[in-house]
mmCIF file of the C-alpha atoms, coordinates in Angstrom:
data_MODEL
# 
_entry.id   MODEL 
# 
loop_
_atom_site.group_PDB 
_atom_site.id 
_atom_site.type_symbol 
_atom_site.label_atom_id 
_atom_site.label_alt_id 
_atom_site.label_comp_id 
_atom_site.label_asym_id 
_atom_site.label_entity_id 
_atom_site.label_seq_id 
_atom_site.pdbx_PDB_ins_code 
_atom_site.Cartn_x 
_atom_site.Cartn_y 
_atom_site.Cartn_z 
_atom_site.occupancy 
_atom_site.B_iso_or_equiv 
_atom_site.pdbx_formal_charge 
_atom_site.auth_seq_id 
_atom_site.auth_comp_id 
_atom_site.auth_asym_id 
_atom_site.auth_atom_id 
_atom_site.pdbx_PDB_model_num 
ATOM 1   C CA . MET A 1 1   ? -15.340 19.100  -19.339 1.00 0.00 ? 1   MET A CA 1 
ATOM 2   C CA . PRO A 1 2   ? -13.141 17.812  -16.471 1.00 0.00 ? 2   PRO A CA 1 
ATOM 3   C CA . LEU A 1 3   ? -11.118 14.677  -16.965 1.00 0.00 ? 3   LEU A CA 1 
ATOM 4   C CA . PRO A 1 4   ? -12.269 11.503  -15.216 1.00 0.00 ? 4   PRO A CA 1 
ATOM 5   C CA . SER A 1 5   ? -10.285 10.733  -12.059 1.00 0.00 ? 5   SER A CA 1 
ATOM 6   C CA . GLU A 1 6   ? -8.357  8.007   -13.910 1.00 0.00 ? 6   GLU A CA 1 
ATOM 7   C CA . ARG A 1 7   ? -6.983  10.620  -16.316 1.00 0.00 ? 7   ARG A CA 1 
ATOM 8   C CA . ARG A 1 8   ? -5.815  13.201  -13.786 1.00 0.00 ? 8   ARG A CA 1 
ATOM 9   C CA . LEU A 1 9   ? -2.592  13.470  -11.866 1.00 0.00 ? 9   LEU A CA 1 
ATOM 10  C CA . GLN A 1 10  ? -3.104  11.867  -8.488  1.00 0.00 ? 10  GLN A CA 1 
ATOM 11  C CA . THR A 1 11  ? -1.025  10.950  -5.485  1.00 0.00 ? 11  THR A CA 1 
ATOM 12  C CA . LEU A 1 12  ? 0.613   7.605   -4.815  1.00 0.00 ? 12  LEU A CA 1 
ATOM 13  C CA . ALA A 1 13  ? -1.672  7.244   -1.793  1.00 0.00 ? 13  ALA A CA 1 
ATOM 14  C CA . ALA A 1 14  ? -4.798  7.680   -3.946  1.00 0.00 ? 14  ALA A CA 1 
ATOM 15  C CA . VAL A 1 15  ? -3.680  5.162   -6.569  1.00 0.00 ? 15  VAL A CA 1 
ATOM 16  C CA . LEU A 1 16  ? -2.478  2.577   -4.034  1.00 0.00 ? 16  LEU A CA 1 
ATOM 17  C CA . ALA A 1 17  ? -5.634  2.894   -1.916  1.00 0.00 ? 17  ALA A CA 1 
ATOM 18  C CA . ASP A 1 18  ? -7.742  1.291   -4.661  1.00 0.00 ? 18  ASP A CA 1 
ATOM 19  C CA . PRO A 1 19  ? -5.594  -0.050  -7.505  1.00 0.00 ? 19  PRO A CA 1 
ATOM 20  C CA . GLN A 1 20  ? -8.392  -2.419  -8.613  1.00 0.00 ? 20  GLN A CA 1 
ATOM 21  C CA . ARG A 1 21  ? -10.305 0.480   -10.189 1.00 0.00 ? 21  ARG A CA 1 
ATOM 22  C CA . PHE A 1 22  ? -7.716  0.634   -12.984 1.00 0.00 ? 22  PHE A CA 1 
ATOM 23  C CA . PRO A 1 23  ? -7.263  -1.837  -15.836 1.00 0.00 ? 23  PRO A CA 1 
ATOM 24  C CA . ALA A 1 24  ? -4.559  -4.422  -15.178 1.00 0.00 ? 24  ALA A CA 1 
ATOM 25  C CA . THR A 1 25  ? -2.764  -3.416  -18.390 1.00 0.00 ? 25  THR A CA 1 
ATOM 26  C CA . ALA A 1 26  ? -2.431  0.260   -17.400 1.00 0.00 ? 26  ALA A CA 1 
ATOM 27  C CA . TRP A 1 27  ? 0.890   1.684   -16.220 1.00 0.00 ? 27  TRP A CA 1 
ATOM 28  C CA . LEU A 1 28  ? 1.555   3.229   -12.824 1.00 0.00 ? 28  LEU A CA 1 
ATOM 29  C CA . CYS A 1 29  ? 3.710   6.324   -13.275 1.00 0.00 ? 29  CYS A CA 1 
ATOM 30  C CA . ALA A 1 30  ? 5.594   7.917   -10.386 1.00 0.00 ? 30  ALA A CA 1 
ATOM 31  C CA . PRO A 1 31  ? 8.637   10.147  -9.845  1.00 0.00 ? 31  PRO A CA 1 
ATOM 32  C CA . PRO A 1 32  ? 11.772  8.468   -11.226 1.00 0.00 ? 32  PRO A CA 1 
ATOM 33  C CA . GLN A 1 33  ? 13.723  9.211   -8.019  1.00 0.00 ? 33  GLN A CA 1 
ATOM 34  C CA . LEU A 1 34  ? 12.432  6.525   -5.673  1.00 0.00 ? 34  LEU A CA 1 
ATOM 35  C CA . LEU A 1 35  ? 14.080  7.947   -2.556  1.00 0.00 ? 35  LEU A CA 1 
ATOM 36  C CA . GLY A 1 36  ? 11.693  10.864  -2.166  1.00 0.00 ? 36  GLY A CA 1 
ATOM 37  C CA . TRP A 1 37  ? 8.477   8.868   -2.439  1.00 0.00 ? 37  TRP A CA 1 
ATOM 38  C CA . ALA A 1 38  ? 5.752   9.695   0.056   1.00 0.00 ? 38  ALA A CA 1 
ATOM 39  C CA . PRO A 1 39  ? 1.970   9.225   0.050   1.00 0.00 ? 39  PRO A CA 1 
ATOM 40  C CA . GLU A 1 40  ? 1.559   12.735  -1.374  1.00 0.00 ? 40  GLU A CA 1 
ATOM 41  C CA . SER A 1 41  ? 4.053   12.124  -4.226  1.00 0.00 ? 41  SER A CA 1 
ATOM 42  C CA . PRO A 1 42  ? 2.538   12.722  -7.668  1.00 0.00 ? 42  PRO A CA 1 
ATOM 43  C CA . ALA A 1 43  ? 1.377   9.690   -9.606  1.00 0.00 ? 43  ALA A CA 1 
ATOM 44  C CA . ALA A 1 44  ? -0.605  8.890   -12.706 1.00 0.00 ? 44  ALA A CA 1 
ATOM 45  C CA . VAL A 1 45  ? -2.044  5.808   -14.331 1.00 0.00 ? 45  VAL A CA 1 
ATOM 46  C CA . LEU A 1 46  ? -1.615  5.563   -18.091 1.00 0.00 ? 46  LEU A CA 1 
ATOM 47  C CA . ILE A 1 47  ? -4.517  3.885   -19.820 1.00 0.00 ? 47  ILE A CA 1 
ATOM 48  C CA . THR A 1 48  ? -4.152  3.187   -23.513 1.00 0.00 ? 48  THR A CA 1 
ATOM 49  C CA . ALA A 1 49  ? -7.154  3.138   -25.812 1.00 0.00 ? 49  ALA A CA 1 
ATOM 50  C CA . ALA A 1 50  ? -5.686  0.524   -28.136 1.00 0.00 ? 50  ALA A CA 1 
ATOM 51  C CA . PRO A 1 51  ? -2.904  -2.060  -27.842 1.00 0.00 ? 51  PRO A CA 1 
ATOM 52  C CA . GLY A 1 52  ? 0.419   -0.613  -28.882 1.00 0.00 ? 52  GLY A CA 1 
ATOM 53  C CA . GLN A 1 53  ? -0.812  2.967   -28.642 1.00 0.00 ? 53  GLN A CA 1 
ATOM 54  C CA . VAL A 1 54  ? 1.983   5.318   -27.611 1.00 0.00 ? 54  VAL A CA 1 
ATOM 55  C CA . VAL A 1 55  ? 1.019   7.435   -24.611 1.00 0.00 ? 55  VAL A CA 1 
ATOM 56  C CA . PRO A 1 56  ? 3.716   9.643   -23.072 1.00 0.00 ? 56  PRO A CA 1 
ATOM 57  C CA . CYS A 1 57  ? 4.105   9.877   -19.298 1.00 0.00 ? 57  CYS A CA 1 
ATOM 58  C CA . PRO A 1 58  ? 3.116   13.107  -17.611 1.00 0.00 ? 58  PRO A CA 1 
ATOM 59  C CA . PRO A 1 59  ? 6.089   15.467  -17.189 1.00 0.00 ? 59  PRO A CA 1 
ATOM 60  C CA . GLY A 1 60  ? 8.339   14.520  -14.278 1.00 0.00 ? 60  GLY A CA 1 
ATOM 61  C CA . LEU A 1 61  ? 7.018   10.960  -13.992 1.00 0.00 ? 61  LEU A CA 1 
ATOM 62  C CA . ALA A 1 62  ? 8.282   7.622   -15.277 1.00 0.00 ? 62  ALA A CA 1 
ATOM 63  C CA . ARG A 1 63  ? 6.547   4.332   -16.002 1.00 0.00 ? 63  ARG A CA 1 
ATOM 64  C CA . LEU A 1 64  ? 6.998   2.133   -12.983 1.00 0.00 ? 64  LEU A CA 1 
ATOM 65  C CA . LEU A 1 65  ? 4.921   -1.056  -13.082 1.00 0.00 ? 65  LEU A CA 1 
ATOM 66  C CA . PHE A 1 66  ? 1.885   -2.477  -14.802 1.00 0.00 ? 66  PHE A CA 1 
ATOM 67  C CA . MET A 1 67  ? -1.178  -2.114  -12.610 1.00 0.00 ? 67  MET A CA 1 
ATOM 68  C CA . ASP A 1 68  ? -1.692  -5.885  -12.408 1.00 0.00 ? 68  ASP A CA 1 
ATOM 69  C CA . GLU A 1 69  ? 1.567   -6.111  -10.474 1.00 0.00 ? 69  GLU A CA 1 
ATOM 70  C CA . VAL A 1 70  ? 0.584   -3.176  -8.257  1.00 0.00 ? 70  VAL A CA 1 
ATOM 71  C CA . GLN A 1 71  ? -2.824  -4.769  -7.644  1.00 0.00 ? 71  GLN A CA 1 
ATOM 72  C CA . LEU A 1 72  ? -1.238  -8.068  -6.617  1.00 0.00 ? 72  LEU A CA 1 
ATOM 73  C CA . LEU A 1 73  ? 1.245   -6.296  -4.355  1.00 0.00 ? 73  LEU A CA 1 
ATOM 74  C CA . MET A 1 74  ? -1.447  -4.269  -2.570  1.00 0.00 ? 74  MET A CA 1 
ATOM 75  C CA . GLU A 1 75  ? -3.693  -7.325  -2.260  1.00 0.00 ? 75  GLU A CA 1 
ATOM 76  C CA . ARG A 1 76  ? -0.884  -9.287  -0.581  1.00 0.00 ? 76  ARG A CA 1 
ATOM 77  C CA . LEU A 1 77  ? -0.125  -6.333  1.680   1.00 0.00 ? 77  LEU A CA 1 
ATOM 78  C CA . THR A 1 78  ? -3.702  -5.950  2.887   1.00 0.00 ? 78  THR A CA 1 
ATOM 79  C CA . ARG A 1 79  ? -3.908  -9.691  3.587   1.00 0.00 ? 79  ARG A CA 1 
ATOM 80  C CA . GLN A 1 80  ? -0.972  -9.233  5.965   1.00 0.00 ? 80  GLN A CA 1 
ATOM 81  C CA . VAL A 1 81  ? -1.994  -5.828  7.332   1.00 0.00 ? 81  VAL A CA 1 
ATOM 82  C CA . PRO A 1 82  ? -5.706  -5.073  6.903   1.00 0.00 ? 82  PRO A CA 1 
ATOM 83  C CA . GLY A 1 83  ? -6.242  -1.318  6.739   1.00 0.00 ? 83  GLY A CA 1 
ATOM 84  C CA . ALA A 1 84  ? -2.596  -0.717  5.782   1.00 0.00 ? 84  ALA A CA 1 
ATOM 85  C CA . THR A 1 85  ? -1.755  2.980   6.001   1.00 0.00 ? 85  THR A CA 1 
ATOM 86  C CA . ALA A 1 86  ? -0.802  5.034   2.966   1.00 0.00 ? 86  ALA A CA 1 
ATOM 87  C CA . GLU A 1 87  ? 2.761   5.229   4.314   1.00 0.00 ? 87  GLU A CA 1 
ATOM 88  C CA . LEU A 1 88  ? 3.015   1.439   4.532   1.00 0.00 ? 88  LEU A CA 1 
ATOM 89  C CA . ARG A 1 89  ? 1.596   1.043   1.017   1.00 0.00 ? 89  ARG A CA 1 
ATOM 90  C CA . VAL A 1 90  ? 4.186   3.436   -0.427  1.00 0.00 ? 90  VAL A CA 1 
ATOM 91  C CA . GLN A 1 91  ? 6.972   1.878   1.662   1.00 0.00 ? 91  GLN A CA 1 
ATOM 92  C CA . THR A 1 92  ? 6.015   -1.607  0.425   1.00 0.00 ? 92  THR A CA 1 
ATOM 93  C CA . LEU A 1 93  ? 5.942   -0.446  -3.203  1.00 0.00 ? 93  LEU A CA 1 
ATOM 94  C CA . TYR A 1 94  ? 9.345   1.212   -2.728  1.00 0.00 ? 94  TYR A CA 1 
ATOM 95  C CA . ARG A 1 95  ? 10.824  -1.936  -1.167  1.00 0.00 ? 95  ARG A CA 1 
ATOM 96  C CA . TYR A 1 96  ? 9.357   -4.109  -3.914  1.00 0.00 ? 96  TYR A CA 1 
ATOM 97  C CA . LYS A 1 97  ? 10.764  -1.842  -6.627  1.00 0.00 ? 97  LYS A CA 1 
ATOM 98  C CA . THR A 1 98  ? 14.236  -1.365  -5.105  1.00 0.00 ? 98  THR A CA 1 
ATOM 99  C CA . GLN A 1 99  ? 14.883  -4.682  -3.358  1.00 0.00 ? 99  GLN A CA 1 
ATOM 100 C CA . HIS A 1 100 ? 12.734  -6.902  -5.591  1.00 0.00 ? 100 HIS A CA 1 
ATOM 101 C CA . GLU A 1 101 ? 11.044  -8.525  -2.623  1.00 0.00 ? 101 GLU A CA 1 
ATOM 102 C CA . PHE A 1 102 ? 7.772   -8.512  -0.820  1.00 0.00 ? 102 PHE A CA 1 
ATOM 103 C CA . PRO A 1 103 ? 8.237   -8.015  2.925   1.00 0.00 ? 103 PRO A CA 1 
ATOM 104 C CA . ALA A 1 104 ? 6.950   -10.688 5.284   1.00 0.00 ? 104 ALA A CA 1 
ATOM 105 C CA . LEU A 1 105 ? 5.199   -8.378  7.727   1.00 0.00 ? 105 LEU A CA 1 
ATOM 106 C CA . THR A 1 106 ? 3.595   -11.188 9.714   1.00 0.00 ? 106 THR A CA 1 
ATOM 107 C CA . SER A 1 107 ? 6.862   -12.863 10.745  1.00 0.00 ? 107 SER A CA 1 
ATOM 108 C CA . HIS A 1 108 ? 7.650   -10.502 13.635  1.00 0.00 ? 108 HIS A CA 1 
ATOM 109 C CA . PRO A 1 109 ? 4.986   -9.790  16.280  1.00 0.00 ? 109 PRO A CA 1 
ATOM 110 C CA . ASP A 1 110 ? 6.286   -6.327  17.177  1.00 0.00 ? 110 ASP A CA 1 
ATOM 111 C CA . GLU A 1 111 ? 6.475   -5.228  13.543  1.00 0.00 ? 111 GLU A CA 1 
ATOM 112 C CA . LEU A 1 112 ? 2.971   -6.469  12.727  1.00 0.00 ? 112 LEU A CA 1 
ATOM 113 C CA . ALA A 1 113 ? 1.626   -4.913  15.917  1.00 0.00 ? 113 ALA A CA 1 
ATOM 114 C CA . ALA A 1 114 ? 3.147   -1.556  14.940  1.00 0.00 ? 114 ALA A CA 1 
ATOM 115 C CA . HIS A 1 115 ? 1.522   -1.689  11.483  1.00 0.00 ? 115 HIS A CA 1 
ATOM 116 C CA . LEU A 1 116 ? -1.838  -2.716  12.918  1.00 0.00 ? 116 LEU A CA 1 
ATOM 117 C CA . ALA A 1 117 ? -1.633  0.025   15.562  1.00 0.00 ? 117 ALA A CA 1 
ATOM 118 C CA . ALA A 1 118 ? -0.880  2.581   12.846  1.00 0.00 ? 118 ALA A CA 1 
ATOM 119 C CA . ALA A 1 119 ? -3.936  1.386   10.896  1.00 0.00 ? 119 ALA A CA 1 
ATOM 120 C CA . VAL A 1 120 ? -6.103  1.684   14.013  1.00 0.00 ? 120 VAL A CA 1 
ATOM 121 C CA . LYS A 1 121 ? -4.757  5.156   14.728  1.00 0.00 ? 121 LYS A CA 1 
ATOM 122 C CA . ALA A 1 122 ? -5.369  6.194   11.092  1.00 0.00 ? 122 ALA A CA 1 
ATOM 123 C CA . GLY A 1 123 ? -8.958  4.997   11.377  1.00 0.00 ? 123 GLY A CA 1 
ATOM 124 C CA . SER A 1 124 ? -8.688  2.416   8.604   1.00 0.00 ? 124 SER A CA 1 
ATOM 125 C CA . LEU A 1 125 ? -8.997  -0.602  10.933  1.00 0.00 ? 125 LEU A CA 1 
ATOM 126 C CA . PRO A 1 126 ? -11.181 -1.012  14.022  1.00 0.00 ? 126 PRO A CA 1 
ATOM 127 C CA . ALA A 1 127 ? -9.255  -2.065  17.141  1.00 0.00 ? 127 ALA A CA 1 
ATOM 128 C CA . PRO A 1 128 ? -11.193 -5.341  17.644  1.00 0.00 ? 128 PRO A CA 1 
ATOM 129 C CA . GLU A 1 129 ? -10.361 -6.366  14.061  1.00 0.00 ? 129 GLU A CA 1 
ATOM 130 C CA . ALA A 1 130 ? -6.687  -5.537  14.643  1.00 0.00 ? 130 ALA A CA 1 
ATOM 131 C CA . LEU A 1 131 ? -6.652  -7.748  17.723  1.00 0.00 ? 131 LEU A CA 1 
ATOM 132 C CA . ALA A 1 132 ? -8.447  -10.579 15.888  1.00 0.00 ? 132 ALA A CA 1 
ATOM 133 C CA . HIS A 1 133 ? -5.992  -10.381 12.976  1.00 0.00 ? 133 HIS A CA 1 
ATOM 134 C CA . PHE A 1 134 ? -3.003  -10.316 15.313  1.00 0.00 ? 134 PHE A CA 1 
ATOM 135 C CA . GLN A 1 135 ? -4.327  -13.392 17.150  1.00 0.00 ? 135 GLN A CA 1 
ATOM 136 C CA . LYS A 1 136 ? -4.884  -15.161 13.831  1.00 0.00 ? 136 LYS A CA 1 
ATOM 137 C CA . CYS A 1 137 ? -1.252  -14.559 12.838  1.00 0.00 ? 137 CYS A CA 1 
ATOM 138 C CA . PHE A 1 138 ? 0.150   -15.415 16.272  1.00 0.00 ? 138 PHE A CA 1 
ATOM 139 C CA . SER A 1 139 ? -2.300  -17.967 17.628  1.00 0.00 ? 139 SER A CA 1 
ATOM 140 C CA . HIS A 1 140 ? 0.253   -19.263 20.138  1.00 0.00 ? 140 HIS A CA 1 
ATOM 141 C CA . PHE A 1 141 ? -0.060  -16.002 22.128  1.00 0.00 ? 141 PHE A CA 1 
ATOM 142 C CA . THR A 1 142 ? -2.663  -15.791 24.842  1.00 0.00 ? 142 THR A CA 1 
ATOM 143 C CA . LEU A 1 143 ? -5.346  -13.124 24.506  1.00 0.00 ? 143 LEU A CA 1 
ATOM 144 C CA . GLU A 1 144 ? -3.687  -11.140 27.308  1.00 0.00 ? 144 GLU A CA 1 
ATOM 145 C CA . ALA A 1 145 ? -0.282  -11.280 25.585  1.00 0.00 ? 145 ALA A CA 1 
ATOM 146 C CA . ALA A 1 146 ? -1.777  -10.200 22.252  1.00 0.00 ? 146 ALA A CA 1 
ATOM 147 C CA . ARG A 1 147 ? -3.563  -7.270  23.912  1.00 0.00 ? 147 ARG A CA 1 
ATOM 148 C CA . HIS A 1 148 ? -0.373  -6.268  25.713  1.00 0.00 ? 148 HIS A CA 1 
ATOM 149 C CA . ILE A 1 149 ? 1.713   -6.324  22.510  1.00 0.00 ? 149 ILE A CA 1 
ATOM 150 C CA . LEU A 1 150 ? -0.862  -4.253  20.614  1.00 0.00 ? 150 LEU A CA 1 
ATOM 151 C CA . ALA A 1 151 ? -1.237  -1.809  23.517  1.00 0.00 ? 151 ALA A CA 1 
ATOM 152 C CA . GLN A 1 152 ? 2.527   -1.319  23.623  1.00 0.00 ? 152 GLN A CA 1 
ATOM 153 C CA . ALA A 1 153 ? 2.535   -0.686  19.876  1.00 0.00 ? 153 ALA A CA 1 
ATOM 154 C CA . MET A 1 154 ? -0.230  1.917   20.258  1.00 0.00 ? 154 MET A CA 1 
ATOM 155 C CA . LEU A 1 155 ? 1.830   3.732   22.909  1.00 0.00 ? 155 LEU A CA 1 
ATOM 156 C CA . ARG A 1 156 ? 4.884   3.861   20.609  1.00 0.00 ? 156 ARG A CA 1 
ATOM 157 C CA . ILE A 1 157 ? 2.974   5.493   17.761  1.00 0.00 ? 157 ILE A CA 1 
# 
């Protein structure tokens, strides 16, 4: 009988795409060397059957964070960048783990535009929604300016 998807080795991209499907008390496990992380890096979520139960990490992985923290981090990220790409999710997790901070991605128009353009290009965010979100974050820009900034970001990707 195959293991349920929660019990198999996965990728960081797969876990970070929908962290809410795991219990908040589970552990996210990832490679101990943070520098090489990529969306296709191996990951696992350890779910214990009983409090205090000892469950070893899969070989080559280390316990990283409780899933409640990962869930909160990804929720905050997708509020700033709807449709965030797998690369941005992994990059945000890496930055959170190494620099102990959550990046303010909506403070710089060019940076937000680049992330929104990447989401549009990846197919995880429709272009009209990207424009609407950008205008919500930077309401002082005219519609023409917002379109221009997003168009420039699309050309750079």
